[in-house]
VEXDREN-2710 file (C-alpha; in Angstrom, 1 decimal):
% VEXDREN-2710
k/r/px/py/pz
1/MET/-10.7/4.9/6.2
2/ILE/-7.1/2.8/7.1
3/ILE/-5.9/3.4/10.4
4/LEU/-7.8/1.2/12.7
5/PHE/-10.2/-1.5/13.8
6/MET/-14.0/-0.8/14.1
7/LYS/-14.7/-1.1/10.2
8/LYS/-13.9/-5.0/8.7
9/THR/-10.5/-2.9/7.9
10/LEU/-6.6/-3.9/8.7
11/LEU/-4.0/-2.6/10.5
12/LEU/-2.1/-0.4/8.5
13/ILE/1.6/0.5/9.9
14/LEU/2.5/4.2/9.4
15/ILE/5.7/4.8/9.8
16/SER/7.0/8.3/11.0
17/SER/9.7/9.8/10.1
18/LEU/13.0/10.9/12.7
19/SER/14.0/14.3/11.1
20/PHE/12.5/17.4/10.8
21/ALA/12.6/19.7/8.5
22/GLN/11.2/23.0/7.3
23/ASP/8.8/21.0/4.6
24/TRP/5.2/18.8/5.6
25/ASN/5.4/15.9/6.3
26/PHE/2.0/13.0/5.4
27/VAL/0.6/11.3/8.7
28/GLY/-2.1/8.4/7.8
29/TYR/-5.7/8.8/7.7
30/TYR/-8.6/8.7/9.9
31/ASP/-11.3/5.7/8.9
32/GLY/-14.2/7.4/7.8
33/ASP/-16.1/10.0/5.0
34/ALA/-13.8/12.1/3.5
35/ARG/-15.2/15.7/4.7
36/HIS/-15.2/19.1/4.4
37/HIS/-16.1/21.5/7.4
38/PRO/-15.3/19.0/10.3
39/ILE/-14.6/20.3/13.7
40/THR/-11.6/20.5/14.6
41/PHE/-9.3/20.8/18.2
42/ALA/-6.3/19.3/20.3
43/ASN/-4.8/19.3/23.3
44/ASP/-1.3/18.1/24.4
45/ARG/-1.6/14.7/22.6
46/TYR/-4.9/14.1/21.3
47/GLY/-6.4/16.1/18.3
48/TYR/-10.3/15.5/17.0
49/VAL/-12.0/15.9/14.0
50/ILE/-15.9/15.9/14.2
51/ALA/-18.6/15.9/11.8
52/GLY/-18.8/17.9/9.0
53/GLN/-20.6/17.1/5.6
54/ASN/-18.9/14.7/3.5
55/PHE/-18.9/14.2/-1.1
56/LYS/-22.8/13.6/-1.2
57/GLY/-23.6/16.4/1.0
58/THR/-24.8/13.4/3.7
59/ASP/-24.2/15.6/7.2
60/LEU/-21.7/13.7/9.5
61/ASP/-22.2/13.5/12.9
62/ASP/-19.1/10.6/13.9
63/VAL/-15.7/12.1/16.6
64/PHE/-12.0/10.3/15.2
65/ARG/-9.5/10.9/18.4
66/TYR/-5.6/11.2/16.7
67/ASP/-3.3/9.4/19.4
68/SER/0.0/11.9/18.0
69/GLN/2.5/9.7/19.9
70/GLU/1.4/6.4/19.1
71/ASN/0.0/7.7/15.3
72/LEU/-2.9/6.1/15.9
73/TRP/-7.3/6.8/15.0
74/VAL/-9.7/5.6/17.0
75/GLN/-13.5/6.1/16.6
76/LEU/-15.3/7.7/19.7
77/SER/-18.9/8.2/20.3
78/ASN/-21.0/9.9/17.8
79/PHE/-21.8/13.7/18.7
80/PRO/-24.8/14.1/20.3
81/GLY/-25.8/16.8/19.0
82/GLY/-26.7/15.4/16.1
83/PRO/-25.6/15.3/12.5
84/ARG/-24.2/19.1/10.9
85/GLY/-22.0/20.8/8.9
86/TYR/-20.9/23.8/9.4
87/SER/-19.9/23.7/12.9
88/TYR/-17.1/24.7/15.0
89/GLY/-15.9/24.6/18.0
90/VAL/-12.3/25.4/20.1
91/SER/-10.9/23.4/23.3
92/ASP/-8.8/24.6/26.5
93/GLY/-7.2/21.0/26.4
94/VAL/-9.2/19.7/28.7
95/TYR/-13.0/20.9/28.0
96/ALA/-13.7/21.3/24.2
97/TYR/-16.8/23.5/23.0
98/MET/-19.4/23.6/19.6
99/GLY/-22.0/23.5/18.4
100/PHE/-23.8/26.4/15.6
101/GLY/-23.7/24.8/11.9
102/SER/-26.5/23.5/9.7
103/ASN/-28.4/20.4/9.1
104/SER/-31.2/19.7/8.2
105/SER/-33.7/21.0/10.2
106/GLY/-31.7/24.5/10.2
107/TYR/-30.1/26.3/11.5
108/PRO/-29.7/24.7/15.3
109/ASN/-28.5/27.2/18.2
110/ASP/-27.4/24.4/20.6
111/TRP/-23.9/24.7/22.7
112/TRP/-22.3/22.0/24.1
113/ARG/-19.1/21.1/26.0
114/TYR/-17.2/17.9/25.4
115/ASP/-14.8/16.2/28.0
116/LEU/-11.5/15.0/26.5
117/GLU/-10.7/12.5/28.9
118/ASN/-13.6/11.3/29.7
119/ASP/-15.7/10.9/25.6
120/THR/-18.9/12.7/27.8
121/TRP/-21.3/15.5/26.5
122/GLU/-22.6/18.4/28.3
123/GLU/-25.4/20.3/26.4
124/LEU/-24.7/23.9/28.1
125/ALA/-27.2/26.9/27.4
126/ASN/-28.1/27.7/24.0
127/PHE/-27.0/30.1/21.6
128/PRO/-29.5/33.6/22.3
129/SER/-29.8/34.8/18.5
130/ASN/-29.3/33.0/15.1
131/GLY/-28.0/30.1/14.7
132/ARG/-25.5/30.4/11.6
133/ASP/-23.0/28.6/9.5
134/HIS/-19.5/28.6/9.8
135/PRO/-18.9/31.6/12.3
136/ALA/-16.1/33.2/14.1
137/MET/-15.3/31.0/16.6
138/ILE/-12.1/32.0/19.4
139/LEU/-11.5/30.9/22.8
140/CYS/-9.6/33.5/25.4
141/ASP/-9.3/32.8/28.7
142/ASN/-12.9/31.8/29.6
143/LYS/-14.1/33.8/27.2
144/ILE/-15.4/32.0/23.8
145/PHE/-16.4/34.8/21.4
146/VAL/-18.2/33.9/18.7
147/GLY/-19.4/36.0/15.2
148/LEU/-20.4/36.6/12.1
149/GLY/-21.3/34.1/9.9
150/SER/-24.2/33.5/7.9
151/SER/-27.8/31.9/8.0
152/ASP/-31.3/32.0/6.0
153/VAL/-31.5/36.0/6.8
154/GLY/-27.8/36.4/4.8
155/ASN/-24.1/37.0/6.3
156/LEU/-24.0/38.5/9.7
157/GLY/-21.8/40.7/11.5
158/ASP/-22.8/40.9/15.3
159/TRP/-20.1/39.6/17.5
160/TRP/-21.6/37.1/21.0
161/GLU/-19.1/36.3/24.1
162/TYR/-19.3/33.2/25.9
163/ASP/-18.6/33.3/29.5
164/ILE/-17.1/29.4/30.5
165/ILE/-17.6/29.8/34.3
166/THR/-21.2/31.5/34.7
167/ASN/-22.7/29.6/31.3
168/ASN/-23.5/32.9/30.0
169/TRP/-23.7/34.5/26.4
170/ASP/-23.1/38.6/26.1
171/GLN/-23.6/40.3/23.2
172/LYS/-21.1/42.5/22.4
173/ALA/-20.1/45.3/20.3
174/ASP/-20.4/44.3/16.8
175/PHE/-18.0/44.4/13.9
176/ASN/-19.5/47.2/11.5
177/PHE/-16.5/46.3/8.4
178/GLY/-19.0/44.2/6.4
179/ASP/-20.8/41.2/7.6
180/ARG/-19.5/38.1/6.4
181/HIS/-19.3/34.6/6.4
182/HIS/-16.6/31.9/6.5
183/PRO/-13.8/34.5/7.8
184/PHE/-10.5/33.3/9.2
185/TYR/-9.8/34.0/12.7
186/PHE/-7.3/32.8/16.1
187/SER/-6.5/34.4/19.4
188/ILE/-2.6/35.5/20.5
189/ASN/-1.7/36.2/24.0
190/GLY/-5.7/36.0/24.9
191/VAL/-6.3/38.8/22.2
192/PRO/-8.9/38.1/19.5
193/PHE/-8.6/38.1/15.1
194/VAL/-10.9/38.0/13.0
195/GLY/-10.3/39.0/8.9
196/PHE/-10.8/38.0/5.2
197/GLY/-14.1/36.0/4.7
198/HIS/-16.9/35.8/1.4
199/GLY/-18.9/39.2/2.2
200/ASN/-22.4/40.6/0.4
201/SER/-22.1/40.7/-3.3
202/VAL/-21.4/44.3/-4.5
203/SER/-23.5/45.5/-8.3
204/ASP/-23.1/41.5/-8.3
205/ASN/-19.8/41.5/-7.9
206/LEU/-18.2/38.9/-5.6
207/VAL/-16.9/40.4/-2.1
208/ILE/-13.8/38.6/-0.9
209/TYR/-12.2/40.1/1.8
210/ASN/-8.2/41.0/2.5
211/ASP/-8.4/42.9/5.5
212/PHE/-8.1/42.0/9.4
213/TYR/-8.3/43.3/12.3
214/LYS/-8.6/42.7/16.3
215/TYR/-11.0/42.6/19.0
216/ASP/-10.6/44.9/22.5
217/ILE/-11.9/42.5/25.0
218/ASN/-11.4/45.2/27.7
219/MET/-12.8/48.4/25.8
220/ASN/-15.4/46.0/23.6
221/ASN/-14.2/47.9/20.4
222/TRP/-12.7/46.5/17.7
223/ILE/-9.6/48.0/15.5
224/GLN/-8.5/48.0/11.9
225/LEU/-5.1/46.6/11.1
226/SER/-3.5/46.1/8.0
227/ASN/-4.2/44.6/4.8
228/PHE/-3.4/41.4/4.6
229/PRO/-0.5/41.3/2.0
230/SER/-1.8/39.2/-1.3
231/GLU/-5.5/38.3/-2.4
232/GLY/-8.5/38.1/-0.4
233/ARG/-9.5/34.7/0.5
234/VAL/-12.5/32.5/2.1
235/ALA/-13.1/29.2/3.5
236/GLY/-9.4/28.0/5.0
237/THR/-8.7/26.8/8.1
238/GLN/-6.5/29.0/10.8
239/PHE/-4.7/28.8/14.7
240/SER/-2.4/30.6/17.0
241/PHE/1.0/29.1/18.0
242/ASN/3.7/30.7/20.0
243/GLY/2.4/34.1/19.9
244/LYS/2.0/34.1/16.4
245/GLY/-1.3/33.8/14.4
246/TYR/-1.4/31.3/11.4
247/VAL/-3.7/31.2/8.1
248/LEU/-4.3/28.5/6.1
249/SER/-5.2/26.9/2.3
250/GLY/-9.3/28.5/1.9
251/ASP/-10.5/29.9/-1.7
252/GLY/-8.7/32.9/-3.3
253/ASP/-10.7/36.2/-3.6
254/ASP/-12.5/34.5/-6.9
255/HIS/-14.1/32.0/-4.3
256/GLY/-11.5/29.3/-6.5
257/PRO/-8.9/27.9/-4.6
258/LEU/-5.4/29.6/-4.3
259/ASP/-3.2/28.5/-6.4
260/SER/-1.4/26.5/-3.5
261/GLY/-1.9/25.7/-0.2
262/GLU/-0.6/28.6/0.9
263/LEU/0.5/29.4/4.5
264/TRP/0.8/32.8/6.0
265/GLU/2.4/33.2/9.8
266/TYR/1.0/37.3/11.8
267/ASN/3.4/38.5/13.7
268/PRO/1.2/41.3/16.5
269/ASN/4.0/43.0/17.5
270/SER/4.8/44.5/13.7
271/ASP/1.2/43.4/12.8
272/THR/3.3/41.8/9.5
273/TRP/2.8/38.6/7.3
274/THR/5.1/35.8/6.2
275/GLN/4.7/33.7/3.7
276/LEU/5.6/29.8/4.9
277/THR/5.5/27.1/3.1
278/SER/2.7/25.6/1.2
279/HIS/1.1/22.5/2.0
280/PRO/1.5/19.7/-0.4
281/GLY/-1.5/19.1/-3.0
282/GLY/-4.0/21.9/-4.6
283/ALA/-5.2/25.1/-2.2
284/ARG/-8.3/22.7/0.0
285/TRP/-11.7/24.4/0.6
286/ALA/-13.5/24.1/4.3
287/PRO/-10.8/21.6/6.0
288/GLY/-9.6/21.5/9.6
289/SER/-6.3/22.0/11.6
290/PHE/-5.0/21.2/15.3
291/VAL/-1.8/21.8/17.0
292/ILE/0.1/19.7/19.1
293/GLY/3.0/20.9/20.7
294/CYS/5.2/22.4/17.6
295/ASN/3.2/20.8/14.9
296/VAL/0.1/22.0/12.9
297/PHE/-2.0/19.1/11.6
298/LEU/-4.5/20.2/8.3
299/THR/-6.5/17.5/8.2
300/SER/-10.3/17.1/4.9
301/GLY/-11.7/19.9/2.8
302/PHE/-11.9/19.4/-0.3
303/ASP/-9.8/20.4/-3.8
304/ALA/-11.9/21.7/-6.6
305/GLU/-8.7/21.5/-8.9
306/SER/-8.9/17.1/-8.2
307/ASN/-11.8/17.0/-7.2
308/THR/-11.0/15.2/-3.8
309/TYR/-12.3/15.3/-0.6
310/TYR/-10.0/14.7/2.1
311/ASN/-9.6/12.6/5.3
312/ASP/-6.1/12.8/5.7
313/LEU/-3.8/14.1/8.0
314/VAL/-0.2/16.3/7.0
315/SER/1.8/18.2/9.7
316/PHE/4.4/21.0/9.8
317/LYS/6.6/21.7/11.9
318/LEU/6.8/25.3/13.3
319/SER/9.3/25.3/15.2
320/ASP/12.7/23.5/15.8
321/GLU/12.0/24.0/19.4
322/CYS/10.6/21.0/19.5
323/GLY/12.1/17.4/20.1
324/CYS/13.1/14.3/21.9
325/ASP/15.8/15.8/24.4
326/ASP/16.8/12.1/26.1
327/GLU/19.6/11.7/25.9
328/LEU/19.0/7.5/25.9
329/ALA/16.9/8.1/22.9
330/PHE/18.1/7.6/19.0
331/ASN/17.0/10.5/17.7
332/TYR/18.5/13.2/20.8
333/ASP/18.9/16.9/20.1
334/ASN/20.5/18.9/22.2
335/ASN/19.0/21.9/20.2
336/VAL/15.6/21.1/22.1
337/LEU/13.6/23.0/24.5
338/ILE/10.3/21.0/24.5
339/ASN/10.2/17.3/24.8
340/ASP/7.6/16.7/21.8
341/ASN/7.2/13.1/22.8
342/SER/8.9/11.9/19.5
343/CYS/11.9/9.8/21.3
344/CYS/12.7/6.9/19.6
345/TYR/13.9/3.7/21.7
346/ILE/13.7/0.8/19.6
347/ALA/16.3/0.0/16.8
348/GLY/16.0/-2.1/14.0
349/CYS/15.0/-2.8/10.1
350/THR/12.3/-0.3/9.0
351/GLU/12.2/-0.9/5.7
352/PRO/8.9/-2.6/4.9
353/ASN/10.8/-4.4/1.9
354/SER/13.3/-6.2/4.2
355/ILE/12.1/-9.8/5.1
356/ASN/13.7/-8.1/8.9
357/TYR/11.1/-5.2/8.6
358/ASN/10.1/-4.6/12.3
359/ASP/7.2/-3.0/12.3
360/SER/8.0/-1.7/16.6
361/ALA/11.1/-0.3/15.6
362/CYS/11.6/3.6/14.4
363/PHE/15.4/3.9/14.0
364/ASN/16.5/2.4/11.1
365/ASP/19.3/0.0/12.3
366/ASN/20.7/-0.7/8.6
367/SER/20.6/-3.8/9.6
368/CYS/17.5/-4.9/7.1
369/ILE/17.6/-7.7/4.0
370/PRO/15.9/-6.4/1.1
371/ILE/13.3/-9.2/0.1
372/VAL/14.4/-10.9/-3.2
373/LEU/11.4/-13.1/-4.4
374/GLY/11.5/-15.7/-6.4
375/CYS/11.3/-19.6/-6.5
376/ASN/13.4/-21.3/-2.9
377/ASN/12.6/-24.7/-3.9
378/LEU/15.8/-26.5/-4.3
379/TYR/14.1/-28.6/-6.3
380/ALA/11.8/-26.6/-8.4
381/SER/12.6/-26.4/-12.4
382/ASN/12.4/-22.3/-11.6
383/TYR/14.8/-22.9/-8.4
384/ASP/16.5/-18.7/-8.1
385/SER/19.6/-19.2/-5.4
386/LEU/19.1/-16.0/-4.5
387/ALA/15.5/-16.5/-3.6
388/ASN/14.4/-15.4/-0.1
389/MET/10.9/-15.2/-0.6
390/SER/8.3/-16.2/-2.9
391/SER/5.6/-14.0/-2.0
392/SER/5.5/-10.8/0.0
393/PHE/3.5/-7.1/-0.3
394/SER/5.2/-4.7/-1.9
395/GLY/4.0/-0.8/-2.1
396/PRO/2.8/1.6/-2.4
397/ASP/1.0/2.8/0.3
398/PRO/-1.0/6.0/0.3
399/ILE/1.0/7.4/2.7
400/ASP/4.4/7.1/0.8
401/LEU/2.8/8.7/-2.1
402/GLY/1.4/11.9/-0.1
403/PRO/-1.8/13.5/0.4
404/GLY/-4.8/12.4/-1.5
405/GLY/-8.5/11.6/-1.4
406/TYR/-11.8/10.3/-3.5
407/HIS/-12.2/10.0/-6.6
408/TYR/-15.3/9.1/-8.5
409/ASN/-14.8/8.3/-12.0
410/ASP/-13.4/4.9/-13.8
411/SER/-11.7/6.5/-16.7
412/TRP/-8.1/6.4/-15.5
413/ASP/-5.7/3.4/-14.9
414/MET/-2.1/2.7/-13.8
415/VAL/0.4/1.2/-16.5
416/PHE/3.1/-1.2/-15.1
417/ASN/5.8/-3.5/-17.0
418/CYS/6.7/-7.1/-15.7
419/SER/10.2/-8.3/-15.5
420/GLN/9.5/-11.6/-15.6
421/ASN/6.3/-13.8/-15.1
422/VAL/4.4/-13.5/-11.4
423/ASN/1.2/-14.6/-10.4
424/LEU/-0.7/-10.8/-8.5
425/LYS/-2.4/-12.3/-6.1
426/SER/-3.8/-9.2/-3.9
427/LEU/-4.2/-5.5/-4.4
428/ASP/-5.6/-3.1/-1.5
429/LEU/-8.6/-0.3/-2.4
430/TYR/-10.1/2.1/-0.2
431/ALA/-13.4/2.8/-0.5
432/GLU/-15.5/5.5/0.3
433/SER/-18.4/3.7/1.3
434/PRO/-20.1/-0.2/-0.5
435/PHE/-20.4/-0.4/-4.0
436/THR/-19.3/-3.4/-6.3
437/THR/-17.7/-2.8/-9.4
438/LEU/-15.1/-4.0/-11.4
439/ILE/-11.5/-4.3/-12.2
440/GLU/-9.5/-5.0/-15.1
441/ILE/-6.2/-5.0/-16.3
442/LEU/-5.1/-4.8/-20.1
443/ASP/-2.3/-6.0/-22.4
444/LEU/-0.6/-3.9/-24.5
445/ASN/-2.6/-3.5/-27.4
446/ASN/-5.7/-2.3/-24.6
447/ASN/-7.3/-5.9/-24.8
448/GLN/-8.9/-6.8/-21.4
449/ILE/-6.8/-10.3/-20.1
450/PHE/-8.7/-10.5/-16.7
451/SER/-11.3/-8.8/-15.4
452/SER/-13.1/-9.8/-12.1
453/THR/-16.8/-8.2/-9.8
454/ILE/-15.5/-7.2/-6.7
455/PHE/-17.8/-5.8/-3.6
456/LEU/-16.4/-3.2/-1.8
457/GLU/-16.9/-2.6/2.1
458/THR/-15.8/0.9/3.6
459/GLY/-12.7/1.3/4.2
460/LEU/-9.8/-1.1/3.5
461/ASN/-10.7/-3.7/1.0
462/GLN/-8.0/-6.4/0.3
463/VAL/-9.1/-7.7/-3.6
464/GLU/-8.0/-11.0/-3.8
465/LEU/-7.2/-11.2/-7.7
466/ASN/-4.8/-14.2/-8.3
467/PHE/-4.0/-13.8/-11.9
468/LEU/-0.4/-15.0/-14.1
469/ILE/0.7/-11.8/-15.0
470/LEU/3.2/-12.8/-18.3
471/GLU/6.3/-10.7/-19.0
472/GLY/6.1/-7.5/-21.0
473/ASP/5.9/-4.3/-20.5
474/ASN/2.7/-1.6/-20.8
475/TYR/0.4/-3.3/-18.7
476/LYS/-2.7/-1.0/-17.5
477/LEU/-4.8/-1.9/-14.0
478/GLY/-7.9/0.2/-13.6
479/ILE/-11.7/-0.3/-12.8
480/ASN/-14.2/-0.5/-15.5
481/GLY/-17.7/0.2/-14.0
482/LEU/-19.5/2.0/-11.1
483/ASN/-16.9/3.7/-8.6
484/GLU/-18.3/5.5/-5.4
485/GLY/-15.3/7.1/-4.1
486/LEU/-11.8/5.4/-4.4
487/TYR/-8.9/7.0/-2.7
488/ARG/-6.0/7.5/-5.0
489/ASN/-2.8/10.1/-4.7
490/SER/-3.7/13.8/-6.1
491/SER/0.0/15.1/-5.9
492/VAL/2.6/12.8/-5.9
493/SER/6.1/13.7/-6.7
494/SER/7.0/13.3/-10.3
495/SER/9.7/11.6/-9.0
496/ILE/8.2/8.6/-7.6
497/PHE/7.7/6.8/-11.1
498/PRO/8.6/4.5/-11.9
499/ILE/8.1/2.5/-8.4
500/ASN/9.4/-0.8/-8.2
501/LEU/7.8/-3.5/-6.3
502/LEU/10.9/-6.2/-5.6
503/ASN/12.5/-6.0/-9.2
504/ILE/9.3/-7.9/-10.8
505/ILE/6.5/-5.1/-11.3
506/GLU/7.7/-1.0/-12.1
507/ILE/4.5/1.2/-11.7
508/THR/5.2/3.4/-14.9
509/SER/2.4/6.3/-14.9
510/ASN/-1.7/6.6/-15.0
511/THR/-3.5/7.0/-18.1
512/THR/-4.3/10.7/-17.6
513/ASP/-3.0/13.8/-19.1
514/SER/-0.7/14.8/-16.0
515/PRO/0.5/10.7/-15.9
516/LEU/2.8/11.7/-13.6
517/ASP/1.1/13.3/-10.9
518/TYR/-1.7/11.3/-9.8
519/PHE/-1.7/7.6/-8.4
520/TYR/-5.0/5.5/-8.7
521/TYR/-6.6/3.0/-5.9
522/PHE/-4.4/0.4/-6.5
523/TYR/-2.2/-0.3/-2.8
524/ASN/0.0/-2.6/-1.1
525/TRP/0.1/-5.0/-4.5
526/GLN/0.9/-8.8/-3.1
527/LEU/2.8/-10.7/-5.3
528/GLU/4.5/-14.8/-5.9
529/ILE/6.7/-16.2/-7.9
530/GLU/5.2/-19.9/-7.8
531/CYS/7.6/-22.5/-7.9
532/GLU/7.0/-24.3/-11.6
533/GLU/6.6/-28.6/-10.6
534/THR/9.0/-30.2/-11.6
535/GLY/8.4/-33.1/-14.1
536/GLY/9.5/-36.3/-14.7
537/CYS/9.8/-40.4/-14.9
538/ILE/8.2/-40.5/-11.3
539/ASP/8.0/-45.0/-12.0
540/LEU/9.9/-46.9/-9.4
541/PHE/11.0/-49.1/-12.2
542/ALA/12.1/-47.4/-14.4
543/CYS/15.4/-46.6/-15.5
544/ASN/15.1/-43.1/-15.3
545/TYR/12.9/-42.2/-11.7
546/ASP/13.6/-38.9/-10.4
547/GLU/12.6/-39.3/-6.6
548/PHE/12.2/-35.0/-7.1
549/ALA/9.6/-35.0/-10.2
550/VAL/6.1/-34.3/-8.8
551/PHE/4.7/-35.0/-12.6
552/ASP/5.2/-37.8/-15.0
553/ASP/5.9/-36.2/-17.8
554/GLY/6.3/-39.3/-20.2
555/SER/10.0/-39.9/-20.1
556/CYS/10.3/-42.5/-18.6
557/PHE/12.1/-45.6/-20.5
558/TYR/13.0/-49.1/-19.6
559/PRO/15.9/-51.6/-19.7
560/GLU/15.3/-54.7/-22.6
561/GLU/14.6/-58.3/-20.9
562/PHE/17.2/-59.8/-19.0
563/TYR/19.2/-56.9/-18.7
564/ASN/19.1/-54.3/-16.5
565/CYS/19.4/-50.1/-17.2
566/GLN/23.2/-49.9/-17.7
567/GLY/23.0/-53.0/-19.8
568/ASN/24.4/-55.6/-17.7
569/CYS/23.0/-59.1/-17.9
570/VAL/20.8/-59.4/-14.6
571/ASN/21.5/-63.9/-14.9
572/ASP/24.9/-64.5/-16.4
573/ILE/26.4/-66.7/-14.3
574/ASP/29.5/-67.8/-16.7
575/ASN/30.2/-64.2/-17.2
576/ASP/30.4/-64.8/-20.5
577/LEU/27.9/-61.1/-21.2
578/VAL/25.2/-63.2/-22.4
579/CYS/22.1/-63.4/-20.0
580/ASP/21.6/-66.6/-18.8
581/GLU/17.8/-66.9/-20.1
582/ILE/18.7/-66.7/-23.4
583/ASP/22.3/-68.7/-23.3
584/ASN/22.6/-72.1/-25.4
585/CYS/25.3/-73.0/-22.7
586/PRO/24.6/-70.4/-19.3
587/GLU/27.1/-73.2/-17.2
588/ASP/29.4/-72.2/-19.5
589/PHE/31.7/-69.5/-20.7
590/ASN/30.7/-69.3/-24.6
591/PRO/30.2/-65.9/-25.4
592/ASN/30.7/-66.8/-28.9
593/GLN/27.3/-68.9/-28.8
594/GLU/28.6/-71.0/-31.0
595/ASP/26.2/-74.6/-32.0
596/PHE/27.9/-76.1/-35.1
597/ASN/26.0/-78.9/-35.2
598/LEU/22.6/-76.8/-34.5
599/ASP/21.8/-78.6/-31.1
600/ASN/20.1/-74.9/-30.1
601/VAL/23.1/-76.4/-27.3
602/GLY/26.5/-74.4/-27.3
603/ASP/28.5/-77.0/-28.8
604/ALA/30.4/-75.9/-25.0
605/CYS/28.0/-77.9/-23.2
606/ASP/27.7/-80.5/-26.0
607/ASN/31.4/-81.3/-24.7
608/ILE/33.0/-79.9/-28.0
609/LEU/36.3/-78.4/-27.3
610/LEU/35.6/-74.7/-29.2
611/ASN/37.9/-72.3/-29.1
612/GLU/35.1/-69.6/-28.1
613/ASN/37.9/-67.4/-28.7
614/SER/37.6/-67.8/-31.9
615/LEU/35.3/-65.0/-34.3
616/ASN/33.0/-66.3/-36.0
617/ARG/35.0/-68.7/-38.2
618/ILE/33.2/-70.6/-41.2
619/PRO/34.0/-74.1/-41.4
620/VAL/34.9/-74.8/-45.8
621/ILE/35.2/-78.7/-44.9
622/SER/35.6/-81.0/-42.6
623/PHE/36.6/-85.1/-42.6
624/ASP/37.4/-88.2/-40.6
625/HIS/40.4/-89.4/-39.2
626/LEU/40.6/-91.9/-42.6
627/GLY/40.5/-88.7/-45.1
628/ARG/37.2/-88.5/-46.0
629/CYS/35.1/-85.9/-46.7
630/VAL/32.0/-86.6/-44.3
631/ASP/29.3/-83.6/-43.0
632/HIS/30.1/-81.4/-40.5
633/ASN/27.1/-83.4/-38.2
634/SER/29.0/-86.6/-38.5
635/ASN/28.4/-88.1/-35.5
636/GLN/32.0/-90.0/-36.2
637/ASN/34.6/-89.9/-32.8
638/ILE/36.7/-88.0/-35.0
639/LEU/36.4/-85.4/-36.8
640/ILE/38.6/-82.2/-38.8
641/TYR/37.7/-79.1/-40.0
642/ILE/39.2/-77.1/-42.0
643/TYR/37.5/-73.3/-42.1
644/ASP/37.4/-70.3/-44.3
645/ASP/40.5/-68.4/-42.8
646/GLY/42.8/-71.1/-43.9
647/SER/43.3/-72.6/-40.1
648/PHE/42.1/-75.9/-39.3
649/LYS/41.1/-77.9/-36.2
650/LYS/40.5/-81.1/-34.7
651/TYR/37.6/-82.3/-32.9
652/PHE/36.9/-85.2/-30.8
653/LYS/33.0/-86.4/-30.0
END
């Protein structure tokens, strides 16, 4: 679903933890249908997932290879035996051998060898008896033992040996402790061990075994061992490591899911079992597993409690003997006995929510510079001096949130708060198959404020939204319509909420009765704080022209005629603060614009020697040199004016 390439998907960078504890680590996904009953095996670097059956009951024939050193999946050529489920395989690290299971034609008895290095297949001698679903299959040196299982004739108890060198099958001593299918099995130091499984009903009562046996190859007989110390179980997975055997997950004695994904370790020296840490999430029916180095990898299967089919990969470190033994590596461990190719040589920022995130780095050197989302345009109205990015992707992603699988209804949403207006540009969804549906956002009052029809392809889909979410709380994001399989995380840690996205979005819960247990569908949110265009006056001739304004907001203002924007005259030759265009005597200083003879020419220009510093005096009487009262506008050469302020003045014309 996620990790590579071949379909129209994006590359999802996976980051592995450098420190290992006795706990499970979530690794990622393969880019194919979630399934139960996959064929799984590994060599010292690569793990394989082949065939199986998806949630629709469709048999599969695809092949995926996991590179434990690069943490990447690739899809290889399909299994030439055709689609099938309930089949198994084993590997010696060079070749893998597989067959059995069922398909639309029944129970094939073909038998195949796969060359791990060259990705080639060869059909071998057919199994000479009944084909069957989920038998036991155990590799011991150059022998492969196959037996038990079920077919159209019911449960089986026969036991067969395949000789790798001669390509021959021989029947061996039957397993006479109850025919059964889907047992647990493994090999320790060349000895086959078989037990548990689903037997024939007794008086209509379900029979799920907890007995345990080993097969003596040389004596061709079975030896009963101590019963398993917990409830009977069926349909899990198994493996061996470093002289011990392990059983993992499955259904319990009611053929319903175990209380958890139990992991048990068997010590053949003491014939005792020890319970280890359960895998995360609910118990799985019919998963697969493989061992690389000191790590077991669990994949696929079905969780009935959450109705989840898986295509994930989780790992558990079985021993501290493995690690990095190179002193030049950042994660060197002087206690390591086995180099597991985990050495890290590149330091840098490993935090994705950083502007200097280095996807090649495997060791965090504390150089990370956190992303501060905001408008970093100096001239925008919402400029944020602390912002270093205006748009960025931010979690969550499926890997951070733990195990999950495909989910098939539209009833549940994710709840989130928004601390400031933000554009939700896009989201990632992972679809199991192509289909069309509706994505929606609801507000606090469950009013639909956004909806969009989206077409999803198999795998990763980056869905464009470009919707402005206003500051507010309790928004809901969900699917309203057909859901033919969208990925969700089914067992998140409650402590992960609230999930903070760049201090803008806070995902608080889901809308189920278990609001902190699930995360639905929507990953890798792309957020954007859009810079708000600056409004202002964009007219070059306006007094308030703004060179940084993008649009005219109607605020322009202009100077009065003959004046500039500072209120000064554009033309004022005599510097009397009266603009020349309206000055009655522009050549001479006459700020009071006196014109006692009312000829529209300033007295200064009429050669009347006025004291322009005298302000607003009004003549009340005028007379000539003989003392005769005359009109103010008399043309006599000598006039004497008496003003209303008691002053007088002689004028010569």
